[in-house]
N, C-alpha and C positions, 0 to 999 in steps of 0.2 A: 504494500500500500504506500503510495507516494503522498507526502505531506510537506508543507513548508516547515521551517525549523523553529518557528516561534512556539512559545508555550501554549498560546491559544490554539494555534493550528494543530499541534501534536495532541492537545487535549481533545479537540474535535475529531481528529483521526482515530484516537483511542476509543472514543465513543462509538464510532462506526465499526471499528475492529471488534468491539464487544458485541455489537449487533450481529456481525458476521459469525462470530464464534457461537453465540447462543441460538441464533435462528437458522444459520446455514451449516453449522457444525464444522466450520473451517477455521484453522489457525492463520494468523497473519503476521507479517514482519513489516515494521514501519521503515520506510526509506526516506530520509530527509533530503529535500531538494531546495537549493537556493534559487530564488527567482530574481528577475530584474527589479521588481518592486522591493524585495528585501534589500538588495544592494543599494538602491536609491534611498531607502529608509535609513540604512546605516550611515550613508554619506550625508544625510540631511537635505537631500535634493527635494524640492517641492514636487508633489505628485504630478502637477501639470507640466513640469519640465522634464519628466522622464521620457526616454525614447520610446519608439514604437507607437502604438495607438492609445496609450494611457489605460483605457479599460483593457483588462487582460494582462497587465504587467505582473500580476501576482498569479497568473494562471498558465502562461505559455510554457514555462519550463516543466511544469507538471504534465502538461499534455504531451510535450516532446518525450518525456520519460515513458509515458504510456505507449506512444506510437513506436518507440524504439525497443519495446518489450523490457525495459528496465524495471517497470512496475506493471501490475495487472489492474490496479484500482487507484484512482486519485480522489482525494477529498478536498473540497474547496468551501469557503464561505460563498454561498450561492450569489450574494450580491456582487461578488468580484467577477462573475462570468460575463463575457461579452454576450450580447443578445443574438448575434449571428451564430448559426450552428458551425461546429468544427468538423471537417471531413474526417471520417474514420473513428469518431468518438461519439459515444452515446451517454446522455444523462440517464443513468440506469435507475437511480432512486433519489427521492427527496424524503429523508426520514422526518419524523414528527418535528415540527418547527418549535423553536424557543420563542418566547415573548419577543415580538419584533420591534417594540417601542424604543425610543431614545430615553436616556436617563441623564440626570444631573448629578455631578459630584461637586458640591460647593462648600465653602468655608462655613464653619460654625453651624452646620446642619441646616443651612438656609435652602429654601426653594428658589426657583428662578425668579418668581414674582417678588420674593422678599429681598433680593439683592438690591442694594441702593443704586440709584442712577449713576452711571459712570463706572460701574463695576466691570472688571476685565474678565471676559469669559472666552475660553479657548475652544476652538474646533478647527479641524482641517477640511471640513466639508462645505462646499458652496451651498448645498441644499440646506444645511443647518444654518449657515450664515444668513441666507435669504429669509428663512422663516423666523429666525431670531429678530432680524430687523423688522419684519412684518408685525411682530408682537408689540413693537413700540415701547419697549421697556427702558430705552435710553442706555443700553449696555454698550461697552466698548468690546468689539469682537476681535480676538487675537488669533492669528493662524498658528496652529501647532501640528507637529507630527511626532512620531515616536510611539513606543509601546505604552500599554495601559498604565504601568507603574510610573513611567516618566510623566505622563499627563497628570495623573493623580498627585504625584509628588509636587508638581508646580503649584497645586492648590494648597497642599499641606505646608509648603515652604513660603507661601504668601506671594509668589510671583503672579498667580492668577487667583481670582475670586471664585472661579468655577470652571468646569469643563463639561462638554456634552459628549457622551459615549453611547454605544449601543448596549442596552440592558443585557442582551443575550451574551455578549462577550464578557461582561462582568459576572454573569451567572456561571458561565462555563469555567472561569478560573477562580471561583469562590471569592469574588470581591464585591458582592452585593452589599456588604456591610459599609462600604464607602459611599454608597448611593444615598443621596438626600431627597430625590424626587424622581418619579417616572412620569414622563411627559405624555399628556393625553394627545392622541392623534389629532384632535381638534386644534391643538397648539402647534404640533409638529408631526407631519406625516413622515414615516421612515423611508429609507431607500428601498426601491423594489428588491424583494428577495431577502431583506435584512432579517437575521435570526434563523435563516434556513441553511441547511448544508446540502451540498451537491456531491453525489457519488457518481463518478464517471468511470467508464471502462471502454475498451475497444469495441467498435460496433460488431465486428465479426467474432467476438469472443463469446462462447456459450455461457460464460460466467454472467453475462448481462441478464439472462433469464433468471438466474439465481438471485442476483442483486435486486431484481425488481421486487422481491419479497420484502425488502426493507422499506419500500415506498409507502408513504402515508397519503392516501388519496386527497384528503382535505388540504394538506400542506402543499401537495403538488398543484392542485387546482388554483390555490391562492397565488402561489409564486408564478405560475404560468400566466395568470391574468395580469399581475403586476409587471412582469417582463414584457408582455405584449404591449402594455401601455408605454413602457420605456422604448421598445423597439420602434413603435409607430411615431412617437414624439421625436426620437433621435433623427428621423428622416426629415423633419421640418422645424425643429426647435432645438436651440442650444441652451435653453434656460435650465436652471436647477429643477429637478423633478423629484417629487415624493409620491409614493403610491402604497396603498394598503388594501388587501382583499381578505375577506372572511367568508367561510362557509357556515351558514346559519340554517336552522330548521325553519322551514316555511310551511304554509298550509297544505301544499301539495308535494312536500318532500324538501330536500336540501336546496338552498338557494345560495348563489355567490353574489356578494356585495363588494363593490370596488370603489374606493375613493382615490382621487389623484389631484395633484396640484403642480402647476408649473409657475415659476416666479421670476421676476426680474432680479438681478443680482443684489439690488439694494432692498428688495422686499416690497417696494412701493406698488408694484403691479403684479397681479396674479390671475391665473385662470384655474378655477377649482370646480371640479365636477364629480359626480358619482353615477354609477350604473349598476344594474343587477342582471342576472341571467342564470342559466343552468351551469352547474360545475363542469358538466361534460363539454360545455362551449366556452371554457375559460379564456382561451386565446381570442375567440371572437368577441367576447364581452370586453376584454382589454383593448383590442384593436378599435372597436367602435367607440369606446369612451375616449381614447386618444384622438381619434379622427374628429369627434365632436369638439374636443379641446382646441385642436388646430383650427377648426372652422370658427371658433370663438376668439381667435387671436393669439393662441399660445406661441405660434411661430414668430410673432412680432414683439415679444417681450424684451429680447436682447438681440436686435438685428445685427449688431456688430460683434457679439460675443463669440468666442471660439468654442469648439466642441468640448474642451476640457472642463467647462463649467458644469457639466453633468457628472463629472467623475466623483465617485464616492470612495475615498480611500479607506482601507480597512484599519481597524485598531488591532495592533499586534502586541504580543507580550513575549519578550525575550526571556530566556532562562536567567 
């Protein structure tokens, strides 16, 4: 099993390895792979300045290891996956998703709304920056990269008053005790696929059928809808994007509900919409929602912005 070398990545891979052992009766060996994203992270290079196409900088090396038979399975944070399919590689399973919401780690146990005007809040995500500005709290937004410990330490050391992180990452490395607030999606929609894991293998490998037994249908439908929103908006919109889908019980069976937002970089302008449909039509629901958003002006929010505005850098945790 191929994994990035960070503690968060190896913890996630270990979770999938345990599923493979208990459900499939197979033992696994973790193979640690260094990606372009890891190298830029270590060098302190901003995510938008990394080579290649930015999205996928944490994925390509793992996929290369798959295609060269160095590994049989690769585990990713699903939000890192480019929306375009990769030749010869199959998304075999999306296990049960962690809570996808964003979380606050702030000084003195404060919530985001309790921080005084002018407080310094760190994030490396344009999506979070835009939504923080849209809340109108008068916060100073500071760009940060680095592992979870590094970001939290900046709060404890007084360099920052707070940071915004994915709750799922904090949960997986047992750092929920540092969290001071979970943000309601009404305040901040997460990145498409946030909180979910992607289990990939070679398309022609019979192992794909076995790995499919690890798939959670509700999690799969939700992330497929969110990624469809992202894929369609990427074709005509360079604005920061948030999306969240849920499978809920309806009068006539399960229903899929999707919310999405595209924002100007300063948060002053936004297009926010929702849609619903059948979980079996998750991609169609997401595509139609995004098309409606483009028709409502999502493509004109940042006409001069570059594509990296949509990048959602992962939070990593080094040993």
